[in-house]
N, C-alpha and C positions, 0 to 999 in steps of 0.2 A: 289397368285392372278394370276400370269401368267399361272399356270397350270389349273385353273378353267375356264379361258376365251377360247373362240374358237380361233384356230390358226390365223385366218384372222383378229381377233380383238385385239390381244395381244398388239400390238404397241399403239393402241388407248386407251386401258384400262390403260396401264402404263403411257401414256401422261397425262391422267386425274388425275391420282394419283400424279404425279410430279407437276402438276399445283396446285393441292389442297395443297400440302405440301410446295410448293415454295412461296406461298403468305404469309405464317406465319411470316417469318423474316421481311417482309415489314409492314404488318398490325399490328402485335403485339405491336411494340413500339409506333405506332400512337395511338392505342386504349389505351395503358397503360398511355401515356401522357394525353389523354383526361380524363381518369379515375382519374388520379392524380390531375388534375387541376379543373375539373368540376364535378366529382363524377361518381359513377357506372351507374347511369341511363343514363347519356349522353354517356358513353362508350358503353353500350348496344345499344343505339340508333344509334351510328356511325356504329357499327357492322351490325345492321339490315339494315341500309341505304346502306352500301356497298354490302350486299347480294342482296337486291332488285335491286340495280343498275346493278349488274352483270347479274341478271336474265333478266332484261329489255334489256340489250345489247345483250344477247344471243338470246332472242326471235326475236329481230329486225334483227339480222344477219341471223337467220334461215328463217325468212319470206322473205328475199331478195334473197334467193337461188332460181334460176329458173331452174336449170338442173334437169331432171327427173332421178329417180333411177330405173334402170332396175329391173324387178321382180326377176331375178335369182342371183343378187348380194346382199351381205349383206348390210343392211342399216347402215349409219354412226351413231355414238353415238351422 
């Protein structure tokens, strides 16, 4: 993964990978508990709600950014 990314973006790409893998130890036990107590439909619903919530937070944060990105610099991920 590091070799396929542009040199200027390697840190950002690796950070995204670590964030994606880092959420599993927290979310998996929660979703497992929900599945055990309420069933698999509720567990899928909790997982979907968490994903949608994260997307909404990301969109709001990106919309609040006011700094302009110069044309000659790489765009953030």
